[in-house]
C-alpha positions in Angstrom: -37.5 10.5 -13.7 -36.0 7.2 -11.5 -34.0 7.9 -8.6 -30.9 5.9 -7.9 -31.2 4.8 -4.2 -27.5 4.0 -3.0 -26.4 3.7 1.1 -23.4 5.1 2.8 -21.4 4.8 5.3 -18.6 7.3 6.6 -20.1 10.1 3.6 -20.8 13.6 4.2 -21.9 15.0 0.8 -22.2 18.4 1.2 -18.3 18.3 3.4 -17.3 16.5 0.3 -18.6 18.7 -2.6 -17.8 22.3 -0.3 -14.6 21.3 0.7 -12.2 23.1 -2.4 -11.1 20.0 -4.2 -14.0 20.3 -7.1 -15.4 23.3 -9.0 -18.4 22.2 -11.2 -20.9 21.3 -8.8 -23.5 23.7 -7.0 -26.8 24.1 -5.1 -29.7 23.6 -6.4 -31.9 26.5 -6.3 -35.2 25.2 -5.6 -34.6 21.3 -3.9 -33.2 21.4 -0.4 -29.9 19.5 0.3 -29.2 18.8 -2.8 -26.0 19.4 -5.5 -25.9 19.7 -9.3 -22.6 18.6 -11.2 -20.9 17.6 -14.4 -18.3 15.2 -14.7 -17.2 13.3 -17.2 -19.5 11.7 -19.3 -23.1 13.2 -17.3 -24.6 15.2 -14.9 -25.6 14.1 -11.9 -28.3 15.5 -9.1 -27.6 14.1 -6.0 -29.2 14.7 -2.5 -28.3 12.7 1.1 -30.9 11.8 3.5 -29.1 10.4 6.5 -27.0 7.1 5.2 -28.6 7.1 1.8 -27.5 8.6 -1.3 -30.3 9.5 -4.0 -29.3 10.2 -7.4 -30.9 11.5 -10.6 -28.3 11.3 -14.2 -28.6 12.4 -17.2 -27.6 9.1 -18.0 -28.2 5.5 -16.1 -25.5 3.9 -17.6 -23.4 1.9 -14.8 -24.4 4.7 -12.7 -24.3 3.0 -9.4 -20.5 2.2 -10.3 -20.0 5.9 -11.4 -21.3 7.5 -8.5 -19.2 5.0 -6.0 -16.2 5.4 -8.0 -16.5 8.9 -8.1 -16.9 9.6 -4.5 -14.6 7.4 -3.2 -17.6 5.1 -1.4 -16.1 1.7 -1.6 -13.4 2.8 0.7 -13.0 1.9 4.1 -13.1 6.0 5.3 -15.3 4.6 8.8 -11.1 2.9 9.9 -9.4 6.2 8.6 -11.4 8.0 10.5 -10.9 6.1 13.8 -7.0 5.9 13.0 -6.4 9.7 12.2 -8.3 10.4 14.9 -5.6 9.2 17.2 -2.7 11.6 16.0 -3.4 14.4 17.7 -6.5 16.6 19.5 -6.2 18.8 16.1 -6.4 16.1 13.9 -8.9 14.3 16.4 -10.8 17.6 16.5 -10.9 19.0 12.6 -12.8 15.2 12.3 -15.1 15.5 14.5 -16.0 18.5 12.9 -16.1 17.2 9.6 -16.7 13.9 9.6 -17.6 12.5 6.4 -15.1 14.2 3.8 -14.2 11.7 0.8 -12.1 12.6 -1.6 -13.4 12.4 -5.6 -11.9 10.6 -8.0 -12.2 13.7 -10.6 -11.1 13.0 -14.3 -7.5 13.7 -14.5 -7.6 15.9 -17.7 -9.9 18.0 -16.5 -8.4 18.9 -13.1 -5.1 19.5 -14.7 -6.6 22.2 -16.5 -8.8 22.8 -13.7 -5.9 23.6 -10.9 -3.7 25.3 -14.0 -6.8 27.8 -13.6 -6.4 27.6 -10.2 -3.1 29.6 -9.2 -3.7 32.8 -7.5 -7.4 32.5 -8.6 -10.5 32.2 -6.4 -12.6 29.2 -6.5 -16.5 31.4 -8.4 -13.8 33.1 -11.0 -12.3 29.1 -11.6 -16.3 27.7 -11.9 -16.5 30.2 -14.0 -13.4 29.9 -15.8 -14.3 25.8 -16.4 -17.9 26.1 -17.0 -16.9 28.9 -20.2 -15.0 26.7 -21.6 -17.2 23.8 -21.0 -20.0 25.9 -22.7 -17.8 26.8 -25.7 -16.0 23.4 -26.5 -17.7 20.7 -25.0 -20.2 18.0 -25.3 -23.5 19.8 -25.1 -26.3 17.4 -22.1 -29.9 18.4 -22.2 -31.0 17.3 -18.1 -34.3 18.5 -16.6 -34.5 20.5 -18.8 -31.3 22.5 -18.8 -27.9 22.6 -20.8 -24.7 21.3 -19.4 -21.6 20.7 -20.4 -19.5 18.2 -20.6 -15.4 19.3 -20.3 -13.6 19.1 -23.8 -11.3 16.6 -24.8 -7.8 17.3 -25.4 -8.7 16.6 -29.1 -12.5 18.5 -29.0 -9.5 21.9 -27.4 -7.1 21.3 -30.4 -7.9 23.9 -32.7 -8.6 26.9 -30.0 -6.2 29.8 -29.4 -5.1 31.3 -26.4 -7.2 34.8 -27.3 -9.8 32.2 -26.8 -8.8 31.0 -23.5 -7.8 34.3 -22.4 -12.0 34.9 -23.4 -13.2 32.3 -20.9 -11.9 34.5 -18.1 -8.7 32.7 -17.3 -6.2 35.9 -17.4 -2.4 35.2 -17.8 -3.4 31.2 -17.7 -4.1 31.1 -21.1 -0.4 30.1 -22.6 -0.8 27.5 -20.0 -4.0 25.4 -21.0 -2.5 26.3 -24.7 0.9 25.0 -23.7 -0.5 21.6 -21.1 -3.2 21.1 -24.2 -0.6 20.9 -27.1 1.4 18.7 -25.1 -0.9 16.4 -23.9 -2.2 15.8 -27.6 1.5 15.1 -28.5 1.9 12.5 -26.4 3.8 13.9 -23.5 1.5 12.1 -20.6 -0.4 9.0 -21.2 -3.6 8.9 -19.0 -3.6 4.9 -19.8 -0.1 4.6 -17.5 -0.6 7.1 -14.4 -1.5 4.6 -12.8 1.5 2.4 -13.0 3.7 5.7 -11.8 4.6 6.4 -8.6 3.8 9.7 -6.9 6.9 11.0 -7.1 7.5 10.3 -11.0 4.2 11.5 -11.7 4.8 14.8 -9.5 7.6 15.5 -11.2 5.8 14.8 -14.8 3.0 17.1 -13.6 5.8 20.2 -12.6 7.1 19.8 -15.6 3.9 21.9 -17.6 3.3 25.1 -17.5 2.0 26.5 -15.3 2.0 23.7 -12.2 3.8 24.5 -9.3 4.0 22.2 -6.4 0.1 22.7 -4.8 -0.9 22.7 -8.4 1.0 19.1 -8.8 -0.3 17.5 -6.0 -3.8 19.0 -5.7 -4.0 17.0 -8.8 -2.2 13.8 -7.3 -4.4 14.2 -4.3 -8.0 15.0 -6.7 -7.6 12.8 -9.9 -5.0 10.0 -9.1 -6.3 9.4 -5.2 -2.6 9.4 -4.2 -4.0 10.2 -0.4 -0.4 10.4 1.3 -0.1 13.8 -0.8 0.1 17.7 1.1 -1.1 19.9 -1.0 -0.2 23.8 0.9 -2.3 26.8 0.1 -2.0 29.7 2.3 -5.4 28.0 4.4 -3.2 25.0 4.9 -0.1 27.4 5.9 -2.3 29.4 8.4 -4.1 26.2 10.0 -0.2 24.2 10.1 1.2 27.2 11.9 -1.2 27.9 14.2 -2.3 24.3 15.1 1.7 23.1 15.4 4.1 25.5 14.7 3.1 28.9 17.1 6.1 28.8 19.0 8.2 28.5 15.9 10.6 32.0 15.4 9.3 33.4 12.4 6.7 31.4 9.7 7.6 27.7 8.3 8.7 27.1 4.9 6.7 24.4 3.2 9.3 22.6 2.7 9.2 22.3 6.6 5.7 21.9 6.8 6.1 19.2 4.3 8.5 17.6 6.1 5.5 17.6 9.4 2.8 17.0 7.4 4.3 13.7 6.2 6.5 12.2 9.1 3.6 13.0 11.4 0.4 12.1 9.3 1.9 9.4 7.0 0.0 7.5 4.2 -3.6 10.1 5.4 -2.1 13.4 5.0 -4.3 13.6 2.5 -7.7 12.9 3.6 -6.2 15.0 7.3 -5.4 17.6 5.1 -9.2 18.4 3.5 -9.7 18.3 7.3 -7.9 20.8 7.9 -8.0 23.0 5.1 -12.1 22.8 5.3 -12.5 23.4 9.4 -9.7 26.6 9.2 -11.7 28.0 5.9 -14.9 27.9 7.9 -13.8 29.0 11.5 -14.1 25.7 13.2 -10.5 25.4 14.2 
């Protein structure tokens, strides 16, 4: 099978795929530093050697374009990292530790459902549920002799019941997914018009879906809509902000206060800074 080669700058495959923004990638058991993932319409097998990505896929249609868009490879992250490294010593250290993190441009509907599943959950269980939904209702793809499943479209989930979602391990989120699929099919949100909406308009709309709170909405905005000014707050981000920026504060800082601080201090780059701080704290680097 042929292998596509793509030159990259300021990109680290491991950090990007392991920093918590996606749920359908896993390390290959037999090939070192290689990851296999299912994206919207195909399976990708990717490894990085220095400044080159080596990519195999179940479909080679527009493969280079698909990979560059998915990994956000055409954006100048070198300039972004240079800019944010001057903000303060904390960001500077975080960027040095995990240089090369990029935001993935993920499928909107899959990200919406995946992050509804993510509420009060952990990554292994989220991945298991997303994979199970895909296996039961998505299109099967054969790649290198193995079976993979694309995440189902809203139409493919049209007849799925709450009990059937629960059987996929989503727990109490079954009713949220059922409701969201129905509302999407009813035209509550038009995927083709998402890019025309302001971040605040889109956030308000996302918050009207059951199971979508502020953190989930912001993750969807950041990881599927490329709104890099957004600063999702989970327990790790609360912890890193408390340790690095609010150590002298009396009592815990509210999420509203953290968001205000991030907006004023980090501005348009808040999302990428969040990823560096999050990954550094989770991996014990800060």
